[in-house]
PADO-716767 format. One record per residue (C-alpha): residue in one letter; x, y, z. Coordinates in steps of 0.5 Angstrom, whole numbers, plus 500, padded with zeros to 3 digits. Each point is the difference from the previous one (the first is absolute). Example, Ala and Ser with C-alpha at 12.3 -4.5 7.8 and 13.67 -1.06 7.14 Angstrom:
BEGIN
a525491516s502507498
This chain:
BEGIN
m494508579m495505498r494504505n493500498v495506502f498497506g507500503g501492499s505497496q501495494k505497497q502502493e500494495v507501496s500497493f504495498f504504495i502505506k502495504i505498494i502507499r502501508k505495499l504504495e499506504p508501501m501500493y495506499r503503506r507500496m497503494g498506504v493498500d495502506y498493501p494501505i497506495m501495494e497494503k493505502i500502493i501493497d494497505t496506498k501499492l498492501t494502504m497505495d502495495s496494503r494505501q499501493e493499497k500493498v499500492i496493500p496498507t503493503n494498503s501493504m495494500w502499507g498506503n501508501s506502496k500507502e504498506e504495497d502505494k501506504d507503499k502494495n504503494a498498493f507500498f502494505q494496499s501500492l507497500w498493500v498501493y508502498a502494504l495496496i503503493s507499503l499492500i502500493l507502501l501493503f500497493v507503500f503494504a498496494i507502497d506498504d504506500i500504507q502506496f495500495q494499505y502506504t502504494v492499498f498501508f504507501s498503493f493498502i501504507f503506497v495501494m494499505l503504506l502506495s494500496t496500507l504506503i499504494a493499498n497499507f505504506s503506496s494504502i502498507l507502500l499506496e494502505t501508501k495500506d504497505q505505499l494506501l497496506i506497504g506504497t497506504k501496506p506499504v502494495s506499496s500499493r504494501t495497505l494502495s504496494a501494504a493500503k498500492a505495498t498495505h493501499v501498493f505495502i495496504y495499494l506499496i503494504s493497501l499500493t507497499l499494505a493499496l504499493s506497503g497495505p499494496m507501497m503500507i497495503g501495494t508502500f500498508f497493497i504499494h507504501g500499508i500505506l506504497a498502494g493501503l503505505l504503494a493501496v497504506l506504501l500502492t493501499i499505506t507503497a496501493s494503503t505505504w503502493c494501497l497505505l507503501l501501492t493503499i501505506i507502498t498501492y494505503a505503505t505502494v495502495l497505506k506503501r502502493f493502498n494504502g493502498e496496494k506498497l502496506k493497500n501498492i507497502i498496505a495497496y505498495s505497505q494496502i499498493g507499499i501495506s494496497v503499493f507499504t497494503i497497494i506500496g504498506y496494500q501498493v508501501m500495506n496495495q506501495a505498506f498493499r499495494f497493500i506495498n495494500p492502500s497493500m504499507l499508502a507500501i503507500e507504501l502507502n502504494l502507504q503505496w505506502w494505500h496495505i503503505f496506500v494496501f499501507p495494501l505495498w504503506f495496505v501494496a507499501p500498507f496494498g505498495l505501505l496495504q499495495n506500495g506503505f504506500s501504493l503506499t493502496y496498506l505504505m500506496y492500500i499499507v505506501l496504496l494498504v502502506g503506498g494502496t496499507i504504504g501506495l492500499i500501508v505505500l496504494y494499504h503503506f502506497n494501496s494498504d499507503k501504494l494496497e496503505a503507500n499500492l493497499q497507501k503501493l494496497e495505502s504506497g500502493e494501495g496494498d498498493t496505496d493497498k502501493r497494496s504497495w498499492y499493502e495501506t496505496f500495494s498494503s495503505k496503494w500493496l499496506c495504504w494502497d496502506k503507504k499497507e504494498r505504496g501505506y502493505y504498494h505506501f499500508t503493500w505502495q503506504l499497506t504494498k505505497n501504506e500495506r506498502e498494505f496497494k506500495t504498506r496494501l498498492y506502496p505495502s495495499l499503493a507500498t501493503i494497495f503504494i507498501f499493502p497498493i506504496v505496504l496493498i500502493g508501500s500493504t495497495y504503494q507497502l497493501t497500493e506502497d504494504s495495498g499503493v492502500g498507498i497504506n494501496q498493499l499500508s492501501v502501507f504506498k495504497y496500506m505504504p496506501y495496504y504501506a497507500l494496504l505499506i499508501i492499501p500498508m505505502l497505496a493498503v503501507s503506499v494504498k497500507y505504503s502507500k504505504n495505499f494495502k497505505g497504494s496494498w494503504i499504493f498493497g494500504m498507499s496499493s493499500e501495495d503493500n506500496a504494502g499497493v502506497f506501504l503492499r499501493g504506499m505497505i501494497k501503493a505505503l504495503i500495494m502506495k506503505l503494503v498493497f499502492p507503500i504494503y495495495l502504494i507500501l500493501s496498494g505505496v506495502v496494498l497503494v508501498f501493500s494497498g497504495f493503500e496494499i500499508l497507500p492498501a503495506l503506503l494504500n496495503g505500506l499507501l492499500l501495505v504504504v495506500l494494502i504497505f502507504s493502499v497493503e506501506v498507501k492498501r502494504t505504505i497507501q495501505t502507502y502506496p506500496f506504504s496500506k504496505k507501504y505495498n504497507a505495501s495495503e496499493a507499496n498493498q492502499g497495495c507496499f496493500a495503496t505502495v503493500i493498498f499505495i507499496g498492500i493502497t503505495g505495498i495495498v496505496a507502496v501493499g493499497m501506496f507497497a496494499i494503496q505505496e505494498l495494499v493503498p500502493f498508500g500499508v504507500y495504497l494496503l503502507m501507498v493501498i498497507l505504504l498507496a493498502v501499507d505505501g495505497w495498505m504500506l502507498t493503499r495496504g504495504f501505506n493503500k497497506i506500504k500503507l506503504k500502507m504505504d506498504
């Protein structure tokens, strides 16, 4: 009950998540957490998340939507998109092997959850303001850490249920109630694993390092986890082989080193359920149970240390604003206007020094970079077995086009900044410099983030295919520049780096991203067809793309208007 200003009382509505957390109160108390304080912190954080300004208005055709949408969390409202995407997992039931089905399922779950945690929620786990605002009160570090972890876990388990919902429902119908209950239990366990692994990794790094070196190590560890998920996914694919492709018949092909691939531990209970007792299954299940207990114990002894050591992130000197020769050289050649060159350097230095920006974007960059490399390795092995040269595969030549996948994440990331309060400076000029700003920003991000990745991927392709493919690769780079420019113009409504990132916007634009990838895929296939089938098509496209890119980066943003957030 809470009392209003007139002396009356009104019942305070308890959120669904708080009701669930209350069921776990004994567990929190045994861990040394002050539960009432933790609950208040979580409830306050969820309320703050739900009251963030909506990026896209949700006007209802049935009436006034202000009351209906009040205190609605944008993250939870967008989860249906993930549930829709995960329907594709139901196709694994076409292969009548329960081990294969759930190897694909848990690989998907771990990749999605780890990448989401690193990209969207690391900034929350590593938030230093909680320790300054709440840690100075009679609140223990363990309680504060538990509140932060539970806050993130609420979003994580919601995402997990959206991703795994169709597969778990299908399990009940196809494999029975026991298998369905097992799928629910193991999926929740996998979600817990992802959170604990991330927290323990950060706690270990924070314990041993401090200052600016620590920030760099955390960024590298996030990139390492992203690379690990992609390589692990490829390794798990090698655990199965088709014995009759026409009948979709496969068999498990475990090697001794697969014991280190922990997602396979989650598959062992299903193998035991279908095939009966096996020493291999028993060993994997023991590792699963032992690993879960071990992670819980490690978290128990490191959770308070994470909060206590977070202030190290604020220690040490920051990076200097010294410009590299690459930054200076590229700005002189690409920016002929002094104002545009200034915004070019501003974007370059801000993305260089801002930890939150790198935390969100760099793991995704690493994933997009490493996935084509792994795919190239698989393609090379396949062509060796079939006797076909890898340079004979036209699709292989277009591997660098994977760089297009970075555009949605990059277009969203440029909206946010840790120093968003300084965005008032954009409105101080008497002239409207929005177009100049966006041109400088696009050029800086292309040269700093996209071009190096595209250059390395193109170099790998050129080694195998020769320089005959060079014009098509140049067209790919021009296409990346064009699509990024169009996406920025379409999505940016306020000045870049002027918004504060929050958990409720972690899924912002997810449906638009799916549409974007579909449209971009169609454009890329169209370019592939023209360059491969039309005489001199590659050179015709080069002329068109050069003209359109030149117009976009000189006049395309002249009439654009940006508002202050």
